[in-house]
N, C-alpha and C positions, 0 to 999 in steps of 0.2 A: 852541726857542720861548721867548719872553720870559717873565719872571716875571709881568708884568701880565696876558698873555694866558692863563697857567695859572691865575691867581687868578679871571679872569672865568670860564673853563671849569669851575672847581671851585665858586665861590661862586654864580654865576648859577643853576644848576640847584637849589641849596639854597634860593634865594629863590623862584624861579618854581614849583617843584614844589608846595609847600604852597599858594600862591596858586591854582594851577590846580585843585588838589583841593578847596579851599574853594569856588571859583567853580562847579565842576561839582556839588558837593553843594548849593549854594544853588539852582542852576538846576533840578536834579531835585527838591528839596523844593518850591520855588515851583510847578513844573509839576504835581506831584502835588496840592498843596493847591488850586490854582486849578482844576484839572480836576475834582477832587472837588466843590468848591462849585458849579461850573458844571453838572456832571452831576446833582447834587442839584436845582438849579434847574429843569433841563430835566424831571427826574423829577417834581418837584411839578407842573409844568404837565401832564404826561401824567396824573398822578393826578387833577388837578382836571378835565381833560376827560373822563376815563373816568367819574368821579363824576357829572358833569353829564349824560353820556350815559345812565348807569344810572337817574338821576332821570326823564329824558324816557321811557325805556322803562317805567319803573314807572307813570308817569302813563298811558301808552298801555294798559298792562295793567289798571290799576285802573279805567279807564273803558271796557274791552272794545274798544279800538280797535286793538290790536296786530296784527290780521289785516286791517286796512284800509290799503291801500297809500297812500292820499292822506294819511292821518294820519301814517304812518310817514315819508313823504317830508317833511312839515311838520316832524316832529321832527329829521329829518337836517338840514334847512335851519337850524333852531335851533341845533344842535351846530356846524354850519359858522360861524354867526354868532358864537357863543361862542368858537370857536377864533380867529377874526379879531380878537375883543377881547383875546385873550391875547398877540398878537404885539407886541413892543416895538420891533422894529428891522427895517430892510430886509433884514438878513442872516438873519432868521428866517423859517422857512417850516413851516407845519403842513399836512400832507396825509393823505389816506386813500385806501387801495386797497380795492376791494370783492372779493368772492369770486371773481368772474370775472377778476380781475387788471387791471381798468380803474381809472383815477384817478377816484375818486368825490367827492373834495372837496379843495380846496386854498385856502389863505388869500389867495392871489394867483395871477395868471395866470403859468403856467410851462410852457415847452415840453419835455416829457419825450420823449426818444428811445425807439425800441422796445427797445433794450438796457436802458436805465435802467428802463423799465416791467416788463420781464422780471425784472429784479433785484428790484424792489420786489414784484412778484407772487410771487416765490420766497419773500421774506421773509414775506409774508402767508400764503402756503401752508404755511409751517412754524410759523406763529404765533409768530414771533420776538418776544420781549418784553425790555424793558430796553435797556441801553446798545448803541448801534450805532455803532462807531468809524469806519465808512466807508460812506457812502451817497452815491450820485451822482445828482443831480437837476437837470435843466436845464443840464447841462454843468458844474456846480459841485460840487466835492467837499464833503460835509457830514458832521456828526457828529450824533447825536441819540438820543432815546428812543423806543422802539416800545412800542405797547400795542394789543392786540387788543380790539376792541369787538364781540363776537360777536352781541349782540342786534341790531345794525343791520347786521352782515355787513361790518364795516369792519376794516381794520388801519391804525392811526393812527401817524404818525411826527411827532414834534415836533423839528424840526432847526435847526441853526445852521451857517453857513458855517464850514468847518474852519479857514480862515485867520483869521477873526475869533474863533473859539473860542480858538484858540492864540495870539492876538496878544500878550497880556500875557506869556506865557512866552517867546515868541520875543524880545520886547524885553529881557527879563531876560537871556536868552543873549547877545544882541548887546551889551548893556551890560557883561556879565562879560568878553567877549572884549576890548572896548575897554579896561577897567580892567586886565586881564591884560597886554595889549600895552604900555599906559603904564607899568606897573610894571616890565615887562621893560626898557623903554627907559630909565627913570630909573635902574634898577639898573646897567645897563651903563655909563651916563654916570658914575654915582658910582663905580663900580669903576674906570673909567679915570682918574679924577681921584685 
């Protein structure tokens, strides 16, 4: 084996290994930070919706209307309207499943398959709250925050398409791979010279 090839085999890993470690650390740090901020934003929306629903229920109770179905339905419609006002992009979806496992509210039209509805009903049945890393709705994989709104018999999910949610971190990963490949190529060329 020629000396140049030996130098490349020894020096190249010394150059590439630290770059790869730095790239991986950057990707994981960015993913953690971006995910934390995004989950906090979804949690904020979940809290706001739950607070609004609680205020609607308090109005019903204060006026002695919590037992009247027509007024409860008007309040549910008001909550649905508030949820629609919270949506900022086409990739967001807020929905609610009722106690019977049916789709009770959605911020836009969505076709939910029986399997998806069963999974949503299962979440509602166990009153899952907080971060939901994998929810499938309308054939689209989503992430989101869940919050039970017991007074109205709803289990609400504030969701974002998974691909959109992780788009920034995936871009960082792609850019890191490109930089790493370019660094390896330049290193090989310089070592050959």
